[in-house]
N, C-alpha and C positions, 0 to 999 in steps of 0.2 A: 565551587569556591573555597569551602575550607578543607584544606587538605590533612588537617589531622584525623577528621572523620571518626570521631569518639562518639559511641552509641550511649543513651543513658545508662544501660547496664555496666559497660566499661567505666562510665563516670563513677559508679559507686564502688568499683574496684579501686580506683585511683584514690576516691575519699577516704577509703579504709587505710591504704598504704599510706596516705599523708599524715597519718597519725604518728608517723615516725619510727615504727616498728618493722622488722623483717618476717614476713608471712611465708608459710608454705603454701602449696596449692590447697592441701586438705584444710588449712586453717583458714585460708581466704573462703572457701565454700561454707565452712560452718559460722563463720562471722557474717556472711551475707544473708543466711538463712535465720528465722523463716520468711524474713520480709521479701526475700529475691530467692527464688528457687531456680537453681542453675545446675545444669547437667556438667559431669565432668568433662566431656568432650567439647562442650559450650565453653567451658571455663577456660581449657587449654587454647581453644582458638582465640579468646579474648586475650588472655595472657601473651600470646604469641603477637598478636596485634598490636598490643600495647608495648611490645619489646621491640618490633620493627619501627615504630615510632619513635623509639627512644624515651618515651613517656616514663616507663618503668626498666628497671635492670634486673638481673638473675644472677645469684650468687650460689657457690657449692655445686654439687653434682650428685647424681642418682636420687636417692631418698632424701638427701640433705639439700635439695634446692630450694632457696627461699627468693623471694621477690620484695623489692623496695622501690621508693620513688627514684627515678633517675636523677633529678637534681632537687633538693630539699630547701632551695633557697625559698624564702616566705613569699616573694613577688613572683615566683615562677611555676605556681600551681597548675597543672593542666586543665583547663575548663573548655568544654565543647563551644564553640560561637553558635553554632546551629541551635543548640539545646537552649543556651542562655538567651538569644534573640527570639525565641518563640513567643516570650512574654513582652507585653508592652510596658513603656518605662514606669507607669505608674503601678505595675504589677511585679516588676522585679524586685526580688529581695536585696536592696542596695546596701553594701556595708558603709560606704562614705558619700552622704550626699552633699559634703562639702568639703573644701580643700583640707588635705590633711597635711599638717606641718610637720608631722614626725616622720613623713615620706623620706626626707634627705636622709635619715641614718640608716636606710636601707637599700641604699643604692649601689653599694660596692659588690664585686664579685657577680655581677650580672652575666659575664660571658666566661665559659671554661677555657682552659689552657688551650684546649684543640680549637676553639673558636677564634682565640686570639692569635692562633697561627694563621688562621683562615685571613683575617685582616691583614696581618704581616706579610702574608706571601702575595695578597693583592697588591700591596704596597710595594713590594719589590719589583713585581711585573710592571707596574705603572711607571715607577722611577726609570726602570730599563728601557720600557717603550720610548720615553722622553728622550732619552740618549739615542736610540737607535733609529727612531722615524726621522726623516728629513722635515724640515720646518713646514713645509706647505702640506705634507700628507697629516702631520700632526695637528696643525690648526683646522684642516679640513674635518678631522675627526671630534675635535673640540666643539667644532659648529654643530656637527650631526648630535653630539651630547647635549649641547645648549637647547637646540630645536626640540628634542625628546624632554628634557627636563621642563622646559617652559610649557610644553603642551600637556603633559601629565599632570604637574603641579597645579596647574590652572583648571585642567579637568576635574582634579579632586575637589576644587572650590566650585564646581558648577558651570566652568566655562565651556562654551559648545564649539570652540574651534577645533576643528579635525587636525591630525597631525601634517597632512600636506598643506592646509591652509596656514598652519603655523610655520611651515618651513618657507612659504612665500612670504610671509610677513616678515620673518627673521632675516632671510636672505635678501629679499627684493622690496622690502617694506610695502608689499603689496596686501592691503586689508581686505577681507572678506566682505562684500556687501550684504552677506546674510547674517552677520554678526552685528553685536551692539557695539558703539565706540567704547563702553567700559570694559568689553572682551578683549578688544584689540590692545588697549591700555595696559590690561593686565598682562598680557603676552610680552610687549614690549619692555614693560617693567620688569619681567624675569630676565629678559635680556640685558637689559642695563645693569641690573643688579648683580648678574653673574659676573660680567665684565668687570665691574668694580671689584668684586672679590679676587678675580685673577689679578688685578693690579695691585692689590693690596694684601695678598696671601699672609705674609709675615706677621701681620697686624693683628691676624686671628689666632696667633699661639696663644695669645692671653685675651681671654673674654672679658668684656666690660659692658656695662650699662649703655655706654655711647656707642660701641660698635654694633650692639644688639638693635639699639634704636635707629642707627643708620641705614641698617639693612630693611628694617622695616618701613622707614621713611621712602626709601628708593622702590620698594615693592608696590606701596600704595599711593605715589604719589599722581596726583590728577584722579582720584577715586573718590574724594569727598571722604577721607578716613583721617581721623584726628591722628597726628603723628606721635602723640606723647602718650603714657600710661594713662589707663581708666581711672575716673573719678566716680565711676557709678557701677551698680550692678549689670550683669549681662546673663542673659540664657543660652544654652547650647541645644541645638535640634537634636532629638533623638534621645534626650536623657534629662534627669531631674536634678543632676549633679550641678551645684552653684559654685563657680571658681570664687576667689577672694573678692569681696564687694566694696573695697575701698581702696583709696590711692596709697594709704599706709602700709597695708597689708600686702598690697601686690609689690610695691616697692622692696617690703621687707622679704618677701619670697623670692623676688628676681635677684637680690643681694645675695641669698643662699645659694641660688643657681650659679651665680658666678663664682661664687667662693668653692662650691664642690666641683664645678667643672674645673676650674684652675687648679685644683688640688690633685685632681683625677690625674694618674701618670700615663693611661693609655689613651691615644688619640681617637680610638673607635668607640671607647666607652664615654669618652668627653663628648664625641658627636651624638651618641645615643641618647646621653641625658639631657643635652640641648634639645634635641628633637622631641622628646616626650615631655619634658617640662614646661616648656614655654607653651605648648599645646595645653598642658593641665593647669597652668595658671592663668593662661588668657590675658597677658598684660594690657593687650591694645583693644580698642574696641572693635577692630576687624582685622584680618590679615595676619592672625597668629600662627596657623599652621603653615602658610607661605613662608613666614619669617623663620618657622623652626627648621623647616628644610634647607633653606639657604643659608641660615647662621651653620647648621649641622655640616652641610657641604664645605663651607668655609673653614671649619676646623680640620675636617679631612684633607683638603687641600694646602692647608698651612703645614701640615706635618707630613706631606708628600703622599698621602693615601688617596686611594681612587675615589673620586665623587660619585655619588648615587643618582640617577635619574629618575628612578621610580616608574619606569617604561612600562613594565608589564604587570604593576600592582594592580589589583581590583580594589576601585575606590571605595565601594561598600566595605569589604573586607578591612580595608584601612581604617575607615571611621569606627567600625565595630571594634576593632583592636584597641583604638583610642578610648572610647566608652567603656571598655571592659577595664581598662585602666582608672579611668576616673572614678567609675562607680564601685571596683573590687580592689584597687591598687595592685592589679594582676597584670604583668607584664610578659606573660607565655606567649601570647600571638604576636604581639609588637614587636617583640625580640626576635620571633620567628621571620617575620615578614622583613624587618630591617636586614638580618643576615642574608636572607635570600636576595634581596634586592641588592647588596653588596656584591654578592658572588655573581648575580646576573650581568651587573654593570662591568666587572672586570672581564667577563667572558665576551661581552658585547661590543666594546669599545677600544681602540688603538691596538687591534691586532694585525 
């Protein structure tokens, strides 16, 4: 599941380099001793593995080779998901048990210039396909995207509809007798909300509390979920992190989200920030992650960028990456998943 595959020993190398210095191989070996005895061949293998993963980078040549962290952004420290989640929530060393209002000043420059190019290339391809494909073909692909988005976004929330059952429901309005009415409604709400976004794309070039609430209301209609911001505390399964617990704090945090998203120049980063911050704040009693995914896609579509279906994402890994951000304010894995899913969407649809 975890494609970074970082061992505890390699994590110690990362922790050392995270100090901000460049170390030679010999310096790394000495710094890790005597707590960690590591042979030269083993250290070379570990360093090469971390180089391949682009967790660290190499500078110089010959005897002057040094190693450092690939990206020293404070929110992007490499952490092994497998190692982190070996401990139960009550045993983990959690840095942020409550919402960190200082997070807003650390959210710029999450993506490298090369990663920005990947998003822009995907947008160019998407816009070109809209011009090249005939109307019927484009609409057919759009429907396929909608089916797979509705299926996976709902599955992340525990919905048991299969992909083929979702297809029958969205295309033919044929509900599965094996599934609950609530599961059926959740799928159909995704369809309705995505079509609403398509019909109002330009309106999402500027995010607001109103259009965020509107997406949430459509996604949760007829599911007995209060449409407005919470007025009470909520808990999140799998973590002891507590989001803001009163209406004033929630509104203030969401206003900060609106401000930072609208002032962020690049659409992909706007979309990413919405995706992570709505989930972090949990402004609604329920339906927060669904809302974050659909608002995030609305922003991408507003600027002509390819939307993301999350078709191939592992639901457990997705939730773990979120919890890692909640507890440590670490975006290393969530950024990786977001970038991978964007690239997957560009390759999978409208070809």
